C-alpha positions in Angstrom: 0.1 0.1 -0.1 2.8 2.2 0.8 4.3 1.7 -2.5 1.1 2.4 -4.3 0.8 5.6 -2.5 4.5 6.9 -3.3 3.8 5.8 -6.9 0.7 7.6 -7.2 2.3 10.7 -5.5 5.2 10.7 -8.1 2.8 10.3 -11.0 0.9 13.4 -9.6 4.0 15.4 -9.2 5.2 14.4 -12.9 1.5 15.4 -14.4 1.8 18.9 -12.4 5.1 19.7 -13.8 5.7 21.9 -16.7 6.2 19.9 -19.9 10.0 20.2 -21.4 10.3 22.9 -23.6 10.6 22.3 -27.2 10.2 24.2 -30.5 7.1 23.1 -32.3 7.2 23.1 -36.1 4.1 21.8 -38.2 4.7 20.3 -41.8 1.5 20.7 -43.8 2.7 17.9 -46.4 1.3 16.2 -49.1 2.5 12.5 -49.8 -0.8 11.8 -51.3 -3.0 13.0 -54.1 -2.3 14.5 -57.7 0.8 16.5 -56.3 2.5 14.0 -54.3 5.2 13.4 -56.6 6.3 17.0 -56.1 5.0 17.3 -52.3 7.4 14.3 -51.1 10.8 15.7 -51.9 9.9 19.1 -50.6 8.6 17.6 -47.0 11.6 15.1 -46.8 13.9 18.1 -47.3 12.0 20.3 -44.7 11.9 17.4 -42.2 15.6 16.1 -42.7 17.1 19.5 -41.9 15.4 19.8 -38.5 16.0 16.2 -37.8 19.6 17.2 -38.5 19.6 20.1 -36.1 18.1 17.6 -33.3 20.6 14.7 -34.0 23.9 17.0 -34.5 23.3 20.0 -32.4 20.5 18.9 -29.9 18.0 21.1 -31.5 18.2 25.1 -31.8 19.4 27.0 -28.8 19.2 23.8 -26.8 15.6 23.4 -27.4 14.7 20.2 -29.3 12.4 20.6 -32.3 9.1 19.0 -32.2 8.1 18.1 -35.7 4.8 17.4 -36.5 3.4 16.3 -39.7 -0.1 16.7 -41.0 -1.1 15.6 -44.6 -3.2 17.8 -46.8 -3.3 16.2 -50.0 -2.9 19.4 -51.6 -6.7 19.9 -50.7 -7.6 23.4 -49.4 -10.1 22.1 -47.2 -7.7 19.4 -45.5 -4.9 22.1 -45.2 -7.2 24.3 -42.8 -8.2 21.4 -41.1 -4.6 20.5 -40.5 -3.9 24.1 -39.2 -6.9 24.2 -36.9 -5.9 20.7 -35.4 -2.3 21.8 -35.2 -2.0 25.1 -34.2 -1.9 24.4 -30.4 0.7 24.1 -28.2 2.9 27.0 -29.4 3.2 26.2 -33.0 5.9 28.7 -34.5 5.3 28.6 -38.0 3.2 27.3 -40.9 4.5 26.7 -44.3 1.4 25.6 -46.4 2.9 24.8 -49.7 -0.3 25.6 -51.5 -1.5 29.0 -52.6 -5.3 27.9 -52.1 -4.4 26.9 -48.5 -2.5 30.1 -47.7 -5.1 32.3 -48.7 -7.6 30.8 -46.2 -4.9 30.8 -43.6 -3.8 34.3 -43.8 -7.0 35.8 -42.0 -6.8 32.8 -39.5 -3.0 32.8 -38.7 -3.2 36.7 -38.6 -5.9 36.6 -35.8 -4.2 33.8 -33.8 -1.0 35.3 -34.0 0.9 32.4 -35.7 3.5 33.5 -38.7 3.0 32.0 -42.2 6.0 31.3 -44.4 4.8 31.3 -47.8 8.2 31.0 -49.9 7.7 31.6 -53.5 4.1 31.3 -53.6 0.9 32.2 -51.7 -0.4 36.1 -51.8 2.0 37.9 -53.4 1.1 41.4 -51.7 1.8 39.8 -48.2 5.6 41.3 -49.0 4.1 44.6 -47.7 4.7 44.2 -43.7 2.8 47.3 -43.4 -0.4 45.2 -44.0 0.4 41.7 -43.6 1.9 41.4 -40.1 2.1 37.7 -39.8 2.9 36.5 -43.3 6.3 36.3 -45.2 7.1 35.2 -48.5 10.9 35.9 -48.8 13.5 35.4 -50.6 11.4 36.1 -53.7 7.6 35.9 -55.0 5.3 35.1 -58.0 5.5 38.8 -59.3 9.0 38.6 -59.0 9.4 35.2 -61.1 7.2 36.7 -63.7 9.6 39.6 -63.9 12.6 37.3 -63.9 11.2 35.6 -66.7 10.8 38.5 -68.9 14.1 40.0 -67.8 15.6 36.7 -69.1 13.7 37.0 -72.4 15.1 40.5 -72.7 18.5 39.4 -72.1 18.1 37.1 -75.0 16.9 39.5 -77.3 19.5 42.5 -76.8 16.9 44.4 -74.3 14.4 44.7 -76.9 11.0 42.2 -77.1 8.8 44.9 -78.8 6.4 43.1 -81.2 7.4 39.6 -79.7 4.6 37.0 -78.8 4.5 35.2 -75.4 2.1 32.6 -74.1 1.5 31.8 -70.5 0.1 28.5 -69.9 -1.1 28.4 -66.4 -2.9 26.2 -63.9 -6.3 27.5 -63.6 -6.2 28.3 -59.7 -5.3 31.3 -57.6 -1.8 29.9 -58.2 -1.7 29.8 -61.8 -3.5 33.4 -62.1 -0.9 35.2 -59.8 1.5 36.3 -62.5 -1.4 37.4 -65.1 -1.4 41.2 -64.0 2.7 41.6 -63.7 3.0 40.0 -67.4 0.2 42.2 -68.5 1.9 45.4 -67.2 5.4 44.5 -68.2 3.8 43.9 -71.7 2.7 47.5 -71.6 6.2 48.6 -70.8 8.1 46.3 -73.2 5.7 45.9 -75.9 5.2 42.1 -76.2 1.8 40.6 -76.7 0.2 38.3 -74.3 -1.7 35.0 -74.8 -3.3 33.4 -71.7 -4.0 29.6 -71.8 -5.4 28.3 -68.7 -5.5 24.4 -67.8 -7.9 22.9 -65.4 -6.8 20.9 -62.4 -4.9 18.5 -62.2 -3.6 19.4 -65.7 -3.9 16.0 -67.7 -5.7 17.5 -70.5 -3.9 20.2 -72.7 -4.4 19.3 -76.1 -6.3 22.1 -77.2 -3.9 24.9 -75.3 -0.8 23.1 -77.2 -2.7 23.0 -80.6 -3.1 26.7 -80.4 0.6 27.1 -79.4 1.4 25.1 -82.7 -0.8 27.2 -84.9 0.2 30.8 -83.4 3.8 29.9 -82.7 4.5 32.3 -80.2 8.2 33.3 -79.6 8.2 32.1 -75.9 6.1 29.9 -73.6 6.0 30.5 -69.9 4.7 27.9 -67.5 3.0 28.4 -64.2 2.5 24.6 -63.4 2.5 22.0 -60.7 2.5 18.5 -60.7 1.5 16.5 -63.4 0.7 19.5 -65.4 4.2 20.3 -65.8 4.9 16.9 -67.3 2.2 16.8 -69.7 3.0 20.5 -70.7 6.7 19.6 -71.5 5.5 16.5 -73.2 3.1 18.3 -75.5 5.8 20.7 -76.2 8.0 18.0 -77.8 5.1 16.6 -79.4 4.7 20.1 -81.4 8.4 20.5 -81.5 8.3 23.7 -79.7 11.8 25.0 -79.0 12.9 24.0 -75.3 15.2 27.1 -75.0 12.1 29.4 -75.4 10.0 27.3 -73.0 10.4 28.8 -69.4 8.8 27.4 -66.0 8.3 29.1 -62.8 10.3 27.8 -60.2 7.5 25.2 -59.3 7.7 24.0 -62.9 11.2 23.1 -62.7 12.0 19.8 -61.0 13.4 16.6 -62.2 9.7 15.1 -62.1 8.6 17.5 -64.6 11.2 16.7 -67.4 12.2 13.1 -67.1 9.2 11.7 -68.7 10.1 13.5 -71.7 13.7 11.9 -71.8 16.3 13.6 -74.1 13.4 15.8 -75.8 13.3 18.0 -72.8 16.9 19.0 -73.0 17.2 22.9 -72.8 13.9 23.5 -70.9 14.5 26.2 -68.4 13.0 27.1 -65.0 13.2 29.9 -62.7 14.6 29.5 -59.2 15.3 31.4 -56.1 18.3 29.0 -54.7 21.1 26.8 -56.0 21.1 23.1 -57.4 22.5 20.0 -56.7 23.9 18.4 -53.6 27.8 19.5 -53.3 27.2 21.3 -50.1 28.8 20.3 -46.8 25.2 20.2 -44.9 24.5 17.1 -47.2 27.6 15.2 -45.9 25.9 15.9 -42.3 22.5 14.7 -43.4 23.7 11.7 -44.9 25.8 11.0 -41.4 23.2 12.2 -38.8 19.8 11.3 -40.6 20.0 9.0 -43.5 22.7 6.5 -42.2 20.8 6.5 -38.7 17.6 5.8 -40.3 15.9 8.9 -39.2 15.2 10.3 -42.8 11.9 11.7 -43.6 11.9 9.4 -46.8 14.0 6.9 -48.3 16.9 9.2 -48.4 17.0 9.1 -52.4 15.7 12.8 -52.9 18.7 14.5 -51.5 19.9 17.2 -53.8 16.9 17.3 -55.9 15.4 20.4 -56.7 12.5 20.2 -54.6 14.2 18.5 -51.6 16.9 21.5 -51.7 13.9 23.9 -51.8 12.1 22.4 -48.6 15.6 21.9 -47.0 16.2 25.7 -47.6 12.7 26.7 -46.2 13.5 24.8 -43.0 16.9 26.4 -42.7 15.4 29.6 -43.0 13.0 28.8 -40.5 15.7 27.6 -38.1 17.8 31.1 -38.8 14.6 32.9 -37.9 14.1 30.8 -34.6 17.7 31.6 -33.8 17.3 35.3 -34.4 14.1 35.3 -32.2 16.1 33.6 -29.1 18.6 36.2 -29.4 16.2 39.2 -29.7 14.3 38.1 -26.7 17.2 36.2 -24.8 15.1 33.0 -24.3 15.4 29.7 -26.2 11.9 28.5 -25.8 10.1 31.2 -27.9 6.7 31.7 -28.7 4.9 32.2 -32.2 4.7 35.9 -31.5 8.7 36.1 -30.9 9.0 33.9 -33.9 7.4 36.4 -36.0 9.7 39.0 -34.6 12.7 36.7 -35.6 11.3 36.4 -39.3 10.6 40.1 -39.3 14.6 40.5 -38.3 16.0 38.2 -40.4 19.2 38.8 -42.1 20.9 36.2 -44.6 24.3 36.9 -45.4 26.8 34.7 -47.9 29.1 34.4 -44.6 25.9 32.8 -42.7 25.2 30.6 -45.3 28.7 29.4 -45.8 28.8 28.8 -41.9 25.7 26.6 -42.3 27.1 24.2 -45.1 25.5 26.0 -47.7 28.0 28.4 -49.4 26.4 30.1 -52.5 23.4 28.3 -52.1 21.0 31.5 -52.0 21.0 34.9 -52.7 21.7 37.4 -49.8 18.5 39.3 -48.6 17.4 41.1 -45.6 13.7 41.1 -44.0 12.2 44.2 -42.3 9.0 45.4 -40.7 7.9 47.1 -44.3 9.4 44.2 -46.4 8.6 40.7 -45.5 9.4 39.4 -49.0 13.1 40.0 -49.5 15.0 41.7 -52.4 13.3 39.9 -55.4 16.5 38.0 -56.5 15.9 34.9 -58.8 18.0 33.1 -61.5 17.4 31.0 -64.5 18.3 27.2 -64.8 18.4 24.7 -67.4 17.7 21.2 -67.8 20.9 19.1 -69.0 19.3 16.0 -70.1 22.9 14.0 -70.7 23.8 15.1 -67.3 20.3 14.3 -65.7 20.1 17.4 -63.7 19.1 21.3 -63.8 22.1 23.7 -63.8 22.2 27.3 -63.2 22.7 29.4 -66.4 22.5 32.9 -65.0 23.7 34.9 -62.0 21.0 36.2 -59.4 19.3 39.3 -60.6 16.4 41.6 -59.1 12.9 41.9 -60.5 11.6 45.1 -62.0 11.0 46.7 -58.8 9.3 50.0 -60.3 6.3 47.6 -61.5 6.2 45.1 -58.8 6.3 47.6 -55.9 3.6 49.4 -57.7 1.5 46.4 -57.7 2.2 45.2 -54.4 1.3 48.5 -52.8 -2.0 48.7 -54.9 -3.2 45.1 -53.9 -2.3 45.3 -50.3 -3.7 48.5 -49.6 -6.9 47.4 -51.2 -6.9 44.3 -48.7 -6.1 46.8 -45.9 -9.3 48.8 -46.5 -11.4 45.7 -46.9 -10.4 44.6 -43.7 -10.0 47.3 -41.7 -6.2 47.0 -41.2 -4.3 49.8 -39.5 -0.8 50.4 -41.2 2.1 49.5 -39.0 6.1 50.2 -39.3 6.0 53.7 -38.8 
């Protein structure tokens, strides 16, 4: 009886004691559904980097990372359900990896005081931190990407594309429609003709769009696709013998999954990117040692160095650096979501910092501020080398047309602020 009483007392004390501190990160993944082939490598990279920090460094600032995965299937309703079911317990940041989910979460996360990082996707005008206090889309956004594509085409034509014809093949969703306004404004500035060719979800049927491209033969095709849509589009381009060097995808249309089905015929296809490629970085040696070889990898370990694995890993690295920034700012290791927001808003990424993390020359330098939640709008162009079986950078990083982009961001964000009675900040 005495032993039972002591055991009960010990259990009561343990229950009453505060839980061990941890940093909760939620991975809203999609390993199932029509976009799983692209969701899997991103999620693997995202999770593996946090696992590396736990196994090699004991977490961040002495705090272990509690990684929670929630499957969305790239379905907006499921994505919102994932958010609602996991937001408790101090969830520090969400990376929805879906523009549709992002649009639904912006008002919810803002009301709950939880940051969103929509890296290279989501609502572009969220770059304006004066309006969107809890949303960040650094280091680049969709409108930057549209401008990067046009800048590349300008560079290919000695700066003059007046009279040229450009077709936009886009996913008929909030995601795919994001670049339209920017491309129209840039068309007014540079004098090219723009044709819009929407493709319905999931993108397996594109015959009519590519028959129109075969008839009209635009000088360039820009693609805003995702998942199977990309593979089908590239194969259709091959079928009509469209020149691959004139076919440019946004960064979500530039992974190995998108081109391998077309084989050698996809050689020369181009895609934008806001980070570097391949696996020749010291951090991958550590991931191999501490994560893959110990059986703790999120996947089979076969995606390391692929475009989307790199992107997921990059997103995790930026989150980890924001956590470190917040810990330093607030002199505490066990930060809150609100403190995480402060860390994200004061994040500074330098080449020196990236090299120290084992990622030299991996991404452009950028700085986040109260008014600027999107970074400096830097991007580059990659090209598929079928013989080597990899995408390769063919340009340096360059900045988007800030005159056009900033005007559009101000117009859209101020309209959102007025509609939602949001008081501007960052005075």
